[in-house]
N, C-alpha and C positions, 0 to 999 in steps of 0.2 A: 382495342380502343373503343370506348363507349361512344356510341353514335346517337344516343337518345337525348343528349344535352341540346338546349336551344341554341340557335345560331345568333348570338348577340354580339359577335365580335367583327362583323362585317361593316365596312364604312357605307355611308349612304350611296344610293345608286348614281347620283350626279358627281361623285368623286371618281376621278380617273387617275391612272398611273402613267407617268411619262417614261416608264422603264421600257427599254427595247430588249426583249428576252428571246434567246434562241435555245432550243432544246435538242440535244443530239440523240441519236437512236440508242446508244449504249445505256444511258440512264433509264430509258423506257424499258429496255430488256431487263436490266438489273432489278428495278422495282417490281416488275411483274413476276420475275423468277423468285424474288424474296417472298412475296405474298403467297405464291403457289406452294413453295417449299414449306413455309410455316403452317399452311393449311393441312398439309399431309403429315407434318411432324406432330402438331397439336391436336389434329382431328377436330378442328373447329372451323366454322365458316368465317369468323371475323377475328383472326389473331391480331395481336398488337405488333405493328410493323414500324420500325424506326431506323432511319439511316441518315447519312450526311451527304450533302451535295458538294461536288468539287467542280470548279470552273474558273473562268477568267472574267474580270470586270474592268471596263475602260470607260470611266464616267458613268453614263446611264445605259451603257450597252453591256449586257451580261450574257454569258454563254454557260450553260450547264453541260459539262463534258463527261463527268464520271460520278460514281457514287460508291459508298461502302456502308456496310451495316454497322449499327451501334448497339452497344450493350446497355442495359438498364438495371437499376436497383430498386428495391422496395416496390415490387409490383408495377413497374413502369412509370413511377412518378419522378424518379431521379435518374439522370443520365450518368453513366460511368465515364467520368471525365478523363481518368487515366487511360482507359482504352481508346477514347476519342483522340487524345493527343498522340498516343503511340501510333495509331493507324494513320493519322494525318501526317506525321513526320515520315512514316514509311513511304507514303505516296509522294511526299514532297521530294524525297531522294530520287525517285524514278521519274516523276513529272514535276520539275521545278516551277513550271509556269502556272500550275493549278493551285488555287486557294480554296479554303473553306468559305462557301458563299451561302449556305443554308442547310435545310434538312427536309426529309420527306417522311410521310406516313400515309395511312389508308383511312379515309373517312369520307362521308358524303359532303361535309362542310366544316369549316373551322368552328371550334368550340372554345369555351374558357379554358379547358384543359390544354389546348394547343397554345394559348397565351402563356400558361404556366411553364410549358416546355420551352417556349420561345425565349423566355427570360434567361434560361440556362445556357443559351447559345450566343447571347450578346457579347460574352467575353471573347469570342473567337471572330466575330464579325459584327460590325455596328448595326447593320440591318439584314439579318439572315432571312433569306427567302424561304417560303414554305411551298412545297410541291405535294399536292394531294392526289392520290390515286383513288378514283371513284368507280369501283367495279360494277356498282348497281345503277350507274347513270344511264339514261336512255339517250342514245346519240341520234340527233336529227340533222338533216341537211339545212343549212342556213347560210345566208350571205353576210351575216353579222360578223364584225371583226373579232368579237369575243367568243364566237361559237367555235368549238374545236371538234375535230373528228376523232380525237382520242379521249379516253376516260381520265384525263389529267387536267388539273387546274393549278395555276401558280398564283401565289399571293405575296404581296409586299407589305411588311409591317409599317405602320405609321401611328401618329398620335392624333386623336380627335378630341376636340373640345365640345362638351355638351353639359348644359346646366352649370357652367362655370367650373367644370371638372374635366380633367384630362384622363383619357383612357387609351389603351393600346387596342388598335383595330387592324384589320387586314383589308387591303385593296386588291381586287382581282387584277391580274396582269395578263394581257393577251400575249401569246407566244407563237413562235413559228418553229417548225422542225428544220433544223440545219443539218445537212448531210454532206460530208465530203466524199471525194472519190474513193478513198480507202475504206470509209465506212459503208458506202454502197456495196463495195465488193465483199466486205465482211458479212453484212446482213444477207446478201444474196447467197453467200457460201453457207451461212448458218441455216437459211431457209431450205436449202437443198440437202441438208443433212451433214454437210462438212466432208471435204475430201472426196473419196470415192463412194459417198453414200448412195448416189443414184445407181451405180452399177451393183453395189451390194444389195440394195433394195430389189432391183430387177432379178438378181440371182436368187434371193430368198423367195420372191414371188413364184419364180419358176419351180423351185424345189417344193413349195407348198402345193402348187397345182398338181405336180407329179405324185406327191404323197396322197393327195385327196383322190386322184383318179385311181390309184392302186387300192385305196381303202374302199372306194365304191365298188370296184370289181370283186374284191374279196367278199364284201357283204352280199353281192349277188350269188356267189358260189355257196356261201354259208346258208343263205335262204333256200337255195335249191336243194341242198343236202337235208336241211330241216324238213322241207316239204316232202322229200322222198321218204324220210324216216316216218313222218306222220301219215303217209299214204295219200297226200294231197297232190303229188306230182308223179308223172310217169317215170319209172326207173329206166334210165338209159345207161346200159352197161359200159358203152364206149366212153361216155362222159365220166362215169365213176372211176374207170381205170385210169383215165387221164389225170383225174384229181389225186388218185392214190400215188401215181408216179410223181406228180408235182410235189406232194407232201414228202415223199421219200427222198427227193433230191434236195430238200431244204437242210441246211446245216443244223446239227444238234447243238444249239447255243448253250445248253446247260451241261455239256460234256466237259469234264475236267481237262481233257487234252486240248479242246478248243479254247478254254479259258487261259490255259498256260501259253498256247501259241499266240493268242490275242495280246496278252500282257507282254510277251517278248517283243512282238512287233511294235507295240506302243512304246516300250522303253527304247527300242531302236530309233523310232521317230524322234523322241525327246532328245536322245543323245545326238542325233544328226543336227537338230536345231541348236543344241548347245554348242556343238563344234562349229557350226556356221557363225554363231554369235562370237565365239572365241576367236575365230579366224578374222572376223571383221575388226574386233578390238585389237588384235595383233597388227593388222594393217594400219590402223590409226596410230598405234604406238610407233610403228616403223616410220611412218611419215613424220611424226613429231621428232623422232631421233634424227632423221635426215635434215629437218629444218634446223635443229639445234646444232648439228655439225656444220651446216653451211654458215650459220651465224658465228660459230666459234672460229672457223677458219678465216672468216672475214675479219674478225677482230685480231687474229694473229698476224695477218698480212699487213694490217694497219700499223703494227708496232715498228716496222722498219728494220734497219740493220742491227739495231740494238736489242732485238727480241731474244727470247730464251733459246731458240734453235741456233741462232748464229753464235751466241755465247757458248753453247754446248760444243759447237763445231770448233770454236777457237780453243777451248780447253783440250779437246782431243788432239788438235794439231800441236799444241805445246807439249802434250804428253809424249807424242811421237818424237819430237825434237829432243826431249830429255833422254829417251831411250837411245837415240842416235849418239848422244854425247857419251853415254856409258859404253 
């Protein structure tokens, strides 16, 4: 997104918005991740970021709950409406209460280019909101209601009359971060690395410390041997014999027999893991068959005296009677 355009699309400072806006943590994480990923993929500091905002609106109360990325055409000037509709309908099937309420991008301030993009979203929402991520903004502590502790700003579109002409402008909307109990747990879980990330991190740190200590001690021995060879250290025969015995006890990793044995053990481990997964799948299938049999037997019992089993028994009894007659 070109950020050098003048900011001529903001309403006057005495114009305020009566919108009550709540921003959830998931959109904040999604937009930040979208920008970071595009920076790495395009190897640029200011890639073009565009996405849709999903949420709920009740009168003048709006909540931004989720987001999804958008595809563009012709260098970012046109939105791929087919992709937008497809993604919106997919989210609608999973989250029926969420509606398209706006879009997001990355820029220091709204520009005329944002107005052009805004016109393309009016077919999905009468007043689509604009959420800007401003990564270069300097955050300062303030008691002002419009001051935010996050590099995000929200804008509401409106029509302004100036010199007997109407134009589309944006009004900055103050927002608050709304977090539910489930979201707090999810954010905390993500911050900790997810699942057993804490124990895994501790284990890896322990392994790293052990490897570093071993490396430092090996380097001390290498330096001692180098100094002895160069005549800069006193030759200690006991120490040299110990080093020779230590080196002789190390396994010959380049030996073909060692490589064959290693590959055999590796294959055994992989086979054990495969058998474990197969056993687990068999247990799940067995439970599914048991549940199916329980449901089937329940249906047969509900059929009553006229069921197939009783009819079969009756036919057998009649056949015995026919034999007795003969």
